[in-house]
VEXDREN-2710 file (C-alpha; in Angstrom, 1 decimal):
% VEXDREN-2710
k/r/px/py/pz
1/MET/41.5/53.1/-23.9
2/SER/37.8/52.8/-23.3
3/THR/36.4/51.4/-20.1
4/PRO/34.5/48.1/-20.6
5/THR/30.7/48.5/-20.1
6/PRO/29.8/46.7/-16.9
7/MET/27.3/43.7/-17.3
8/PRO/23.9/44.5/-16.0
9/PRO/22.9/42.6/-12.8
10/PRO/20.6/39.7/-13.3
11/ALA/17.0/40.7/-13.4
12/GLN/15.3/40.2/-10.0
13/HIS/13.0/37.2/-10.1
14/ARG/9.4/38.0/-10.0
15/ARG/7.4/35.3/-8.2
16/ASN/5.0/33.4/-10.4
17/GLY/2.6/30.5/-10.4
18/GLY/5.3/28.0/-10.0
19/ASP/6.4/29.7/-6.8
20/LEU/2.9/29.5/-5.5
21/VAL/2.8/25.8/-6.0
22/VAL/6.0/25.1/-4.0
23/GLU/5.1/27.6/-1.4
24/SER/1.7/26.0/-1.0
25/LEU/3.2/22.5/-0.6
26/ALA/5.7/23.7/2.0
27/ALA/3.0/25.6/3.9
28/LEU/0.9/22.4/4.1
29/GLY/3.9/20.4/5.5
30/ALA/5.6/18.9/2.5
31/ASP/9.4/18.5/2.6
32/THR/9.9/16.2/-0.4
33/VAL/8.6/16.0/-3.9
34/PHE/9.0/13.4/-6.6
35/GLY/8.8/14.0/-10.3
36/LEU/10.2/14.4/-13.8
37/PRO/10.3/17.8/-15.6
38/GLY/8.8/18.6/-19.0
39/GLN/8.4/21.7/-21.1
40/HIS/5.0/22.9/-19.8
41/ALA/6.0/22.3/-16.2
42/LEU/9.3/24.2/-16.1
43/GLY/7.7/27.0/-14.1
44/VAL/7.2/24.8/-11.1
45/PHE/10.5/23.0/-11.5
46/ASP/12.4/26.3/-11.6
47/ALA/10.6/27.4/-8.5
48/LEU/12.1/24.4/-6.6
49/ARG/15.4/26.2/-6.8
50/ARG/14.0/28.9/-4.5
51/SER/12.4/26.4/-2.1
52/ALA/13.5/24.3/0.8
53/LEU/11.7/21.3/-0.7
54/ARG/13.8/18.3/-1.4
55/TYR/13.4/17.1/-5.0
56/VAL/13.8/13.4/-6.0
57/GLY/13.8/13.0/-9.7
58/LEU/13.2/9.6/-11.4
59/ARG/13.7/8.6/-15.0
60/VAL/10.2/7.5/-15.9
61/GLU/7.0/9.2/-14.6
62/ASN/5.4/5.8/-13.8
63/ASN/8.3/5.0/-11.6
64/ALA/8.1/8.4/-9.9
65/GLY/4.5/7.6/-9.1
66/PHE/5.5/4.3/-7.6
67/ALA/8.2/6.0/-5.5
68/ALA/5.7/8.6/-4.3
69/ASP/3.2/5.8/-3.5
70/ALA/5.6/4.0/-1.1
71/TYR/6.7/7.3/0.4
72/ALA/3.1/8.1/1.2
73/ARG/2.5/4.6/2.7
74/THR/5.7/4.8/4.7
75/THR/5.0/8.2/6.2
76/HIS/1.2/8.0/6.4
77/GLY/1.3/11.4/4.7
78/VAL/1.1/13.2/1.4
79/ALA/3.6/12.6/-1.4
80/PRO/3.7/15.4/-4.0
81/LEU/4.4/14.2/-7.6
82/LEU/5.3/16.8/-10.3
83/VAL/5.0/15.9/-14.0
84/SER/4.3/17.6/-17.3
85/THR/1.5/17.6/-19.8
86/GLY/0.2/14.8/-22.1
87/PRO/2.6/11.9/-22.3
88/GLY/4.2/12.7/-19.0
89/ALA/0.9/13.0/-17.2
90/LEU/-0.5/9.8/-18.8
91/MET/2.6/7.9/-17.8
92/THR/1.6/8.2/-14.2
93/LEU/-1.8/6.4/-14.5
94/ALA/-0.6/2.9/-13.7
95/ALA/1.1/4.2/-10.6
96/LEU/-1.9/6.2/-9.5
97/GLN/-4.1/3.2/-10.0
98/GLU/-1.9/1.3/-7.5
99/ALA/-2.0/4.3/-5.1
100/ALA/-5.8/4.2/-5.3
101/ALA/-6.0/0.5/-4.6
102/GLY/-3.5/0.8/-1.8
103/SER/-4.9/4.1/-0.3
104/ALA/-1.7/6.0/-0.8
105/ALA/-2.0/9.8/-0.6
106/VAL/-0.2/10.9/-3.7
107/LEU/-0.8/14.5/-4.8
108/ALA/0.0/14.5/-8.5
109/ILE/0.4/17.9/-10.0
110/GLY/0.6/18.1/-13.8
111/SER/0.9/21.0/-16.1
112/GLN/-1.5/21.7/-19.0
113/VAL/-1.4/23.4/-22.3
114/PRO/-1.9/27.2/-22.2
115/LEU/-5.3/28.4/-21.2
116/ALA/-6.3/29.2/-24.7
117/GLY/-6.0/25.5/-25.6
118/ILE/-8.2/24.2/-22.8
119/GLY/-11.9/23.4/-23.5
120/GLY/-11.8/20.8/-26.3
121/GLY/-10.5/22.9/-29.1
122/ARG/-7.7/21.5/-31.3
123/HIS/-5.1/24.2/-31.3
124/GLY/-2.1/22.0/-32.0
125/TYR/-0.2/22.7/-28.8
126/LEU/2.6/20.3/-27.9
127/HIS/1.3/17.4/-25.7
128/GLU/-2.3/18.6/-26.3
129/LEU/-5.2/16.3/-25.2
130/THR/-8.9/17.1/-25.8
131/ASP/-9.6/16.6/-22.1
132/GLN/-6.5/15.6/-20.1
133/SER/-8.3/15.6/-16.7
134/ALA/-10.9/13.1/-18.0
135/SER/-8.1/10.5/-18.2
136/PHE/-7.7/10.7/-14.4
137/ARG/-11.3/10.8/-13.2
138/GLY/-11.8/7.1/-13.1
139/VAL/-8.5/6.5/-11.3
140/VAL/-8.0/9.1/-8.6
141/LYS/-10.2/10.3/-5.7
142/SER/-10.6/13.8/-7.1
143/VAL/-9.5/16.1/-9.9
144/HIS/-8.7/19.8/-9.4
145/THR/-7.7/22.6/-11.7
146/ALA/-6.2/26.1/-11.2
147/ARG/-6.9/28.6/-14.0
148/THR/-5.3/31.6/-12.4
149/ALA/-2.2/32.1/-10.2
150/SER/-4.4/33.3/-7.3
151/GLN/-6.4/30.0/-7.5
152/ILE/-3.2/27.9/-7.0
153/PRO/-2.9/27.9/-3.1
154/SER/-6.6/27.0/-2.6
155/ALA/-6.5/24.3/-5.3
156/VAL/-3.4/22.8/-3.8
157/ALA/-5.0/22.8/-0.3
158/ALA/-8.2/21.2/-1.6
159/ALA/-6.3/18.5/-3.4
160/TRP/-4.1/17.9/-0.2
161/GLU/-7.2/17.7/1.9
162/SER/-8.9/15.2/-0.4
163/ALA/-5.8/13.0/-0.5
164/LEU/-5.6/12.8/3.3
165/SER/-9.3/12.5/4.0
166/THR/-10.3/8.9/5.0
167/PRO/-9.7/6.8/3.0
168/HIS/-6.4/8.2/1.8
169/GLY/-5.9/8.1/-2.0
170/PRO/-4.3/9.8/-5.0
171/VAL/-5.6/13.1/-6.4
172/TRP/-4.8/15.0/-9.6
173/LEU/-4.3/18.8/-9.9
174/GLU/-3.5/20.4/-13.3
175/ILE/-2.3/23.9/-14.0
176/PRO/-1.8/25.4/-17.4
177/GLN/1.7/26.4/-18.5
178/ASP/1.0/30.1/-18.8
179/VAL/-0.6/30.1/-15.3
180/LEU/2.6/28.6/-13.9
181/LEU/4.6/31.3/-15.5
182/ALA/2.2/34.2/-14.8
183/GLU/3.4/36.8/-12.3
184/ALA/1.9/36.3/-8.8
185/ASP/0.6/39.5/-7.4
186/VAL/0.0/38.0/-4.0
187/PRO/2.3/37.7/-0.9
188/PRO/4.2/34.5/-0.3
189/VAL/2.0/31.6/0.9
190/ALA/2.2/31.2/4.6
191/GLY/-1.2/30.6/6.3
192/LEU/-2.5/27.8/4.1
193/ARG/-4.5/25.1/5.9
194/ALA/-6.0/21.8/4.9
195/ARG/-8.4/19.9/7.2
196/PRO/-8.8/16.3/6.1
197/LYS/-12.2/14.9/7.0
198/GLU/-12.5/12.4/9.8
199/LEU/-14.7/9.4/9.3
200/LEU/-16.2/8.4/12.6
201/PRO/-18.5/5.4/13.2
202/ARG/-22.1/5.9/14.2
203/PRO/-22.6/4.9/17.8
204/GLU/-25.6/2.7/17.3
205/LEU/-23.6/0.6/14.8
206/ILE/-20.7/0.2/17.3
207/THR/-23.2/-0.9/20.0
208/GLU/-24.7/-3.5/17.6
209/ALA/-21.3/-4.7/16.5
210/ALA/-20.2/-5.1/20.1
211/THR/-23.3/-7.1/20.9
212/ARG/-22.8/-9.5/18.0
213/LEU/-19.1/-10.0/18.8
214/THR/-19.4/-10.5/22.5
215/ARG/-22.2/-12.9/22.1
216/ALA/-20.4/-14.9/19.4
217/ARG/-19.0/-18.3/20.3
218/ARG/-16.6/-18.3/17.4
219/PRO/-15.7/-14.7/16.6
220/VAL/-12.9/-14.3/14.0
221/ILE/-11.3/-11.1/12.6
222/LEU/-10.0/-10.5/9.1
223/ALA/-7.8/-7.4/9.0
224/GLY/-7.1/-5.7/5.7
225/GLY/-4.9/-2.9/4.4
226/GLY/-7.3/-0.3/5.9
227/VAL/-5.9/-1.2/9.4
228/VAL/-2.4/-0.5/8.3
229/ARG/-3.2/2.7/6.5
230/ALA/-5.1/3.9/9.5
231/GLY/-2.4/3.0/12.0
232/ALA/-4.9/0.9/13.9
233/GLU/-2.6/-2.1/14.8
234/ALA/-2.8/-1.4/18.6
235/GLU/-6.6/-1.2/18.6
236/LEU/-6.8/-4.4/16.6
237/LEU/-4.6/-6.3/19.0
238/ALA/-6.5/-5.0/22.0
239/LEU/-9.9/-6.1/20.5
240/ALA/-8.6/-9.5/19.4
241/GLU/-7.3/-10.2/22.9
242/GLN/-10.5/-8.9/24.5
243/LEU/-12.6/-11.3/22.4
244/ARG/-10.0/-14.0/22.1
245/ALA/-10.7/-13.9/18.4
246/PRO/-8.3/-15.4/15.9
247/VAL/-7.0/-12.9/13.4
248/ALA/-6.1/-13.4/9.7
249/THR/-4.6/-10.6/7.7
250/THR/-5.1/-9.9/4.0
251/PHE/-2.1/-9.5/1.8
252/GLY/-2.5/-5.7/2.0
253/GLY/-2.9/-6.0/5.8
254/LYS/0.3/-7.8/6.5
255/GLY/1.9/-6.5/9.7
256/ALA/-1.5/-5.4/11.1
257/PHE/-1.3/-8.2/13.7
258/PRO/1.7/-9.9/15.2
259/TRP/2.7/-12.9/13.1
260/GLU/3.5/-15.2/15.9
261/HIS/0.7/-14.2/18.3
262/PRO/-1.2/-17.3/19.6
263/LEU/-4.3/-15.9/17.9
264/SER/-2.6/-15.2/14.5
265/LEU/-3.9/-17.1/11.5
266/GLN/-1.2/-15.3/9.5
267/SER/-2.0/-14.6/5.8
268/TRP/-2.8/-17.9/4.1
269/LEU/-5.8/-16.6/2.3
270/GLU/-5.3/-18.6/-0.8
271/ASP/-5.6/-21.8/1.3
272/ARG/-8.9/-23.6/1.5
273/TYR/-8.3/-24.5/5.2
274/THR/-8.1/-20.8/6.1
275/THR/-11.1/-20.0/3.9
276/ALA/-13.2/-22.6/5.7
277/PHE/-12.0/-21.3/9.1
278/LEU/-13.2/-17.8/8.2
279/GLU/-16.5/-19.2/6.8
280/ASP/-17.2/-21.1/10.0
281/ALA/-17.1/-18.0/12.3
282/ASP/-20.5/-17.3/13.7
283/THR/-19.5/-13.6/13.6
284/LEU/-16.7/-12.5/11.3
285/LEU/-15.4/-9.0/11.8
286/VAL/-13.8/-7.7/8.5
287/VAL/-11.8/-4.5/9.0
288/GLY/-10.3/-2.5/6.2
289/SER/-11.0/-5.0/3.4
290/GLY/-13.7/-5.2/0.7
291/LEU/-13.3/-9.0/0.6
292/GLY/-12.2/-8.8/-3.0
293/GLU/-10.7/-11.4/-5.2
294/LEU/-7.5/-12.3/-3.3
295/SER/-9.0/-11.8/0.2
296/SER/-11.9/-14.1/-0.6
297/ASN/-9.8/-16.9/-2.1
298/TYR/-11.0/-15.9/-5.6
299/HIS/-14.6/-15.4/-4.4
300/THR/-15.0/-18.9/-3.1
301/PHE/-15.5/-17.6/0.5
302/ARG/-19.1/-18.2/1.6
303/PRO/-19.7/-17.1/5.2
304/LEU/-22.0/-19.3/7.3
305/GLY/-22.4/-16.8/10.1
306/ARG/-22.9/-13.1/10.3
307/VAL/-20.4/-10.5/9.0
308/VAL/-19.6/-7.2/10.5
309/GLN/-17.6/-5.0/8.1
310/ILE/-15.7/-1.8/8.9
311/GLU/-14.7/0.0/5.7
312/ALA/-13.7/3.5/5.0
313/ASP/-14.3/3.2/1.2
314/LEU/-18.0/3.5/0.8
315/GLY/-18.0/1.7/-2.5
316/LYS/-16.5/-1.5/-0.9
317/LEU/-19.0/-1.6/2.0
318/GLU/-21.1/-4.8/1.5
319/SER/-19.9/-4.9/-2.1
320/ASN/-19.3/-8.7/-2.0
321/HIS/-21.2/-9.9/1.1
322/ALA/-24.1/-8.8/3.2
323/ALA/-22.9/-7.4/6.5
324/LEU/-23.6/-5.0/9.3
325/GLY/-21.7/-2.3/7.4
326/ILE/-19.9/0.4/9.4
327/HIS/-18.6/3.2/7.2
328/ALA/-15.7/4.5/9.2
329/ASP/-12.0/4.8/9.6
330/ALA/-10.6/1.6/10.9
331/ARG/-8.8/3.1/13.9
332/ALA/-11.8/5.1/15.1
333/ALA/-14.1/2.2/14.8
334/LEU/-11.8/-0.3/16.4
335/ALA/-11.1/2.1/19.3
336/ALA/-14.8/2.5/19.8
337/LEU/-15.3/-1.3/19.8
338/VAL/-12.5/-1.7/22.3
339/LYS/-14.1/0.8/24.6
340/GLU/-17.6/-0.7/24.3
341/VAL/-16.4/-4.3/24.7
342/GLY/-14.3/-3.3/27.7
343/GLU/-17.2/-1.6/29.4
344/ARG/-19.3/-4.7/28.9
345/GLU/-16.6/-6.9/30.4
346/THR/-16.4/-4.7/33.4
347/GLY/-20.1/-4.9/33.8
348/GLU/-20.1/-8.7/33.4
349/ALA/-17.4/-9.0/36.1
350/GLY/-19.5/-7.1/38.5
351/ARG/-22.5/-9.3/38.2
352/THR/-23.2/-12.1/40.7
353/GLU/-24.2/-15.7/39.8
354/ASP/-27.7/-14.9/41.0
355/ASP/-27.9/-11.9/38.8
356/GLU/-26.8/-14.0/35.8
357/ALA/-29.2/-16.8/36.6
358/SER/-32.1/-14.4/36.9
359/THR/-31.3/-12.6/33.7
360/ALA/-30.9/-15.9/31.8
361/GLY/-34.2/-17.1/33.2
362/GLU/-36.0/-14.0/32.1
363/ALA/-34.6/-14.4/28.6
364/GLY/-35.5/-18.1/28.5
365/ALA/-31.8/-19.2/28.2
366/ALA/-29.4/-21.1/30.3
367/PRO/-26.8/-19.2/32.4
368/GLY/-24.0/-18.1/30.1
369/ALA/-25.9/-18.6/26.9
370/GLY/-24.7/-16.6/24.0
371/ARG/-21.1/-16.2/25.3
372/PRO/-18.1/-18.3/24.3
373/PRO/-17.4/-21.4/26.5
374/SER/-14.5/-21.0/28.9
375/PRO/-11.3/-22.8/28.0
376/GLY/-11.3/-26.4/29.1
377/SER/-15.1/-26.5/29.3
378/GLY/-15.2/-29.4/26.9
379/HIS/-17.5/-27.6/24.4
380/ALA/-14.8/-26.7/21.8
381/PRO/-11.1/-26.3/21.5
382/SER/-9.7/-23.0/22.7
383/PRO/-9.3/-20.3/20.0
384/GLU/-5.5/-20.6/20.4
385/ALA/-5.7/-24.4/19.9
386/ALA/-7.9/-23.9/16.8
387/VAL/-5.4/-21.5/15.3
388/SER/-2.5/-23.8/16.0
389/ALA/-4.4/-26.8/14.4
390/LEU/-5.2/-24.7/11.3
391/LEU/-1.6/-23.6/10.7
392/ALA/-0.4/-27.2/11.1
393/ARG/-2.8/-28.3/8.4
394/VAL/-1.6/-25.5/6.1
395/ARG/2.1/-26.5/6.7
396/ASP/1.3/-30.1/6.0
397/ARG/-0.4/-29.2/2.7
398/ILE/2.6/-27.1/1.6
399/ALA/5.0/-29.8/2.7
400/GLY/3.3/-32.4/0.5
401/GLN/4.1/-30.3/-2.7
402/HIS/7.9/-30.6/-2.6
403/LEU/8.5/-26.9/-2.7
404/ASP/11.7/-26.9/-0.7
405/LEU/13.6/-24.5/-2.9
406/GLU/10.8/-21.8/-2.7
407/GLN/10.6/-22.1/1.1
408/GLN/14.4/-22.0/1.4
409/VAL/14.6/-18.8/-0.7
410/LEU/11.9/-17.1/1.2
411/ALA/13.5/-18.1/4.6
412/SER/16.8/-16.8/3.4
413/VAL/15.3/-13.5/2.5
414/ARG/13.6/-13.2/5.9
415/ALA/16.8/-14.2/7.7
416/ALA/18.9/-11.6/5.8
417/LEU/16.5/-8.7/6.2
418/PRO/17.0/-6.8/9.5
419/ASP/14.0/-6.5/11.8
420/GLY/12.1/-3.3/11.1
421/ALA/13.5/-3.0/7.5
422/VAL/11.0/-2.2/4.8
423/SER/10.6/-4.6/1.8
424/CYS/8.8/-3.7/-1.5
425/TRP/7.7/-6.5/-3.8
426/ASP/7.0/-6.6/-7.5
427/MET/4.5/-8.9/-9.1
428/THR/6.6/-12.1/-9.1
429/ILE/6.4/-15.6/-7.8
430/LEU/8.5/-15.0/-4.7
431/ALA/6.2/-12.1/-3.9
432/TYR/3.2/-14.3/-4.1
433/TRP/4.8/-16.6/-1.6
434/ALA/5.6/-13.6/0.6
435/TRP/1.9/-12.5/0.6
436/SER/1.0/-15.8/2.3
437/ALA/4.2/-16.9/4.1
438/PHE/6.4/-13.9/4.9
439/ASP/6.5/-12.4/8.4
440/PRO/7.2/-8.6/8.0
441/ARG/8.1/-8.4/11.8
442/HIS/7.0/-4.8/11.9
443/THR/3.9/-2.8/11.0
444/ASN/3.8/-1.0/7.7
445/ALA/7.0/-2.7/6.6
446/LEU/5.9/-4.7/3.5
447/HIS/4.5/-3.0/0.4
448/SER/3.5/-4.6/-2.8
449/ALA/1.5/-4.0/-6.0
450/GLN/-1.2/-6.5/-5.1
451/GLY/-3.9/-3.8/-5.3
452/ALA/-3.7/-3.0/-9.0
453/GLY/-1.3/-5.7/-9.9
454/GLY/1.0/-3.8/-12.3
455/LEU/4.6/-4.8/-13.0
456/GLY/7.5/-2.6/-12.1
457/TYR/6.5/-1.5/-8.6
458/GLY/9.2/-3.1/-6.4
459/PHE/12.4/-1.1/-7.1
460/PRO/11.0/2.4/-7.5
461/ALA/8.7/1.9/-4.5
462/ALA/11.8/0.9/-2.5
463/LEU/13.5/4.1/-3.6
464/GLY/10.5/6.1/-2.2
465/ALA/10.6/4.2/1.1
466/ALA/14.3/4.8/1.4
467/VAL/13.8/8.6/0.8
468/ALA/11.2/8.5/3.6
469/ASP/13.6/6.9/6.0
470/PRO/17.2/6.8/4.7
471/ALA/18.5/5.5/8.1
472/ARG/17.3/1.9/7.5
473/PRO/17.9/-0.4/4.6
474/VAL/15.2/-1.3/2.1
475/LEU/14.8/-4.4/0.1
476/ALA/13.2/-4.5/-3.4
477/VAL/12.2/-7.9/-4.9
478/SER/11.5/-8.3/-8.6
479/GLY/11.5/-11.0/-11.3
480/ASP/13.6/-10.4/-14.4
481/GLY/10.5/-9.4/-16.4
482/GLY/9.4/-6.8/-13.8
483/ALA/12.9/-5.6/-13.3
484/MET/13.1/-4.4/-16.9
485/TYR/10.2/-2.0/-16.2
486/SER/12.4/0.0/-13.8
487/ILE/16.0/-0.7/-14.7
488/ALA/16.5/3.0/-15.5
489/GLU/16.1/3.8/-11.9
490/LEU/19.5/2.3/-11.1
491/ALA/20.7/5.7/-12.1
492/THR/18.3/7.3/-9.6
493/ALA/19.5/5.0/-6.8
494/ARG/23.1/5.9/-7.6
495/GLN/22.5/9.6/-8.0
496/TYR/20.8/9.9/-4.5
497/ASP/22.9/7.1/-2.9
498/LEU/19.8/5.4/-1.6
499/PRO/20.2/2.4/0.7
500/VAL/18.2/0.0/-1.4
501/THR/19.2/-3.6/-2.2
502/TRP/17.4/-5.0/-5.3
503/LEU/17.0/-8.8/-5.4
504/ILE/16.2/-9.9/-8.9
505/VAL/15.0/-13.5/-9.3
506/ASP/16.0/-14.3/-12.9
507/ASP/14.0/-17.2/-14.4
508/GLY/14.2/-16.0/-18.0
509/GLY/10.6/-14.8/-18.4
510/TYR/7.3/-14.0/-16.9
511/GLY/7.4/-17.0/-14.5
512/ILE/3.8/-16.9/-13.1
513/LEU/2.3/-16.4/-16.6
514/ARG/4.4/-19.3/-17.8
515/GLU/2.7/-21.4/-15.0
516/TYR/-0.7/-20.1/-15.8
517/MET/-0.5/-20.8/-19.5
518/THR/1.0/-24.2/-19.0
519/ASP/-1.7/-25.2/-16.6
520/ALA/-4.5/-23.8/-18.8
521/PHE/-3.3/-24.5/-22.4
522/GLY/-0.5/-27.1/-22.0
523/ALA/2.3/-24.7/-23.1
524/PRO/3.3/-21.1/-22.6
525/THR/3.3/-18.4/-25.3
526/ALA/5.0/-15.0/-25.2
527/THR/6.5/-15.6/-21.7
528/GLU/10.1/-16.2/-22.5
529/LEU/12.5/-13.2/-22.4
530/THR/15.9/-12.2/-23.6
531/ARG/17.4/-10.2/-20.7
532/PRO/20.7/-8.5/-20.0
533/ASP/23.5/-9.5/-17.7
534/PHE/22.0/-7.8/-14.7
535/VAL/25.2/-7.8/-12.7
536/ALA/27.2/-6.1/-15.5
537/LEU/24.3/-3.7/-16.2
538/ALA/24.1/-2.6/-12.5
539/GLU/27.9/-2.2/-12.3
540/SER/27.7/0.1/-15.4
541/PHE/25.6/2.4/-13.3
542/GLY/28.2/2.3/-10.5
543/VAL/26.0/0.0/-8.4
544/PRO/27.7/-3.0/-6.8
545/ALA/26.1/-6.3/-7.8
546/VAL/26.6/-10.0/-7.2
547/ARG/25.2/-13.2/-8.7
548/THR/24.2/-15.6/-6.0
549/ALA/22.7/-19.1/-5.6
550/PRO/20.1/-20.4/-3.1
551/ASP/22.7/-21.8/-0.7
552/ARG/24.5/-18.4/-0.7
553/LEU/21.5/-16.1/-0.8
554/ARG/21.2/-15.4/2.9
555/THR/24.9/-14.4/3.2
556/ASP/25.1/-12.4/0.0
557/LEU/21.8/-10.6/0.6
558/ALA/22.8/-9.7/4.2
559/ALA/26.1/-8.3/3.1
560/ALA/24.4/-6.2/0.4
561/LEU/21.8/-4.9/2.9
562/ALA/24.6/-4.0/5.4
563/ALA/26.6/-2.0/2.8
564/PRO/25.9/1.7/2.3
565/GLY/24.2/2.9/-0.8
566/PRO/22.4/0.8/-3.5
567/SER/23.2/-2.7/-4.5
568/VAL/21.9/-5.5/-6.7
569/VAL/21.7/-9.3/-5.9
570/VAL/20.8/-11.6/-8.8
571/LEU/19.4/-15.0/-8.1
572/PRO/19.1/-17.3/-11.2
573/ALA/16.2/-19.7/-10.1
574/HIS/13.0/-21.2/-11.4
575/LEU/10.5/-20.9/-8.6
576/ARG/7.0/-22.5/-8.5
577/MET/3.8/-21.5/-6.8
578/PHE/2.1/-23.7/-4.3
579/ALA/-1.1/-25.4/-5.7
580/PRO/-4.2/-23.3/-5.7
581/THR/-7.2/-24.5/-3.6
582/HIS/-10.0/-22.3/-5.1
583/LEU/-10.2/-24.5/-8.2
584/ASP/-11.5/-27.4/-6.1
585/SER/-14.3/-25.4/-4.5
END
């Protein structure tokens, strides 16, 4: 009897371009990547097997991009996103647009056709585009390419550095299929470094801004998403209290300032009373906002005083209103202002009345001219009283519109959500209420797609936030129309057992578009939708689900959030928006 021939041992793996990608990411500090594999990208996905990187795979590339966006926002770090060529790459564009609008550092790495097909020739490769990178140039901060295996580590580091340089934002790196598969004749990547660029304010601008703010009688601050992205909440609070300046937050800046603080104007930016309050400031400090459409009440804002604008995105500096423009990171600029204002307060405290009178006489002004009157002096209400009066007027306006159901639903969501929990909101009527009326009770705890405004953000973003911090529950909020964009990700939630509760407000269509069309044209068109039984559909994925009602929402939502793993709560309800005020301006 012949002896069986032994099977040869498996061939030893030879490191390739895909290994260099994952080694580079790990060397730069990544521990998690999102994505979806495709034929040209298999080299890098195979390399994940030999890496300590955690891979989170979604079912649609756009949803993977939204998940990476929320992960980057939650961690203030870089979120790698791995996709394939052509259709897979292009499917990320809507998510990358939102990441750009929200300053989320998503490092998207896509494959390309083999090198021979790059350069505009039409070779007929699968997924071939004439110029794939051109599709990304108007969306992301920077575009990078690696054409050889040895270029990969430096290209990854350059893309990482760009994503994390102020202001944060998405970047695109593409690597041809054959480069990902090419043998790497270099040692494993270990010493890779990226040095994101700081954006510090010019000292003379800080000096001038401090002068204007300390001399203002009615200083007001508008804090945008740039404050949250920079982690500048403590500096903002310190400056507001130094100046006794009321603070409003934009929708992207929610959580930048304590909601119940006596100086908090909250976020009622679509209210004409708030717009007028901001307009009336003799010096308005705008931090981390370009005063775009939503933040300016649809461009009806017309400042009567002077504006000081701190903005990291150069293109947004003075893009809508003339200002003392300070091109800087919000945290660095606010810290410098706190220091400058504090030193001036110390100097003022050391002056005698005779010194003040002498200085005022030399300047031809009465003692104390140019500084806010002290509380109770009779010249004007205190800033705190002015804030309280404004919020009372806003509440009275809303109360006169008979929107009890909407306020009940939003209050139930807030009561059910544990303090510190993250919420991610799709483009839906309840989210538009939340932009103005919801207290996140924690910094960097509310994320929405209000930057680019695309549907489908809420649920996949919540999955990304849960991956970033699986110890706390995450709430996603969608309408039934937006839910259909990301319904496949119920499989992702179940596969990774992520603690995300998805609240779907089911009104049978695109509710806000129904309102817009009815108001503009007298009747809606193309807004009514056939939809599934969301409870049965979720349960088919093995995800617990419940159909609730407004009077049970708080209890049902709290129970779902307290349970481990994913869950779905469906609320059949027709919600309405509060009346706009910009149309009357």
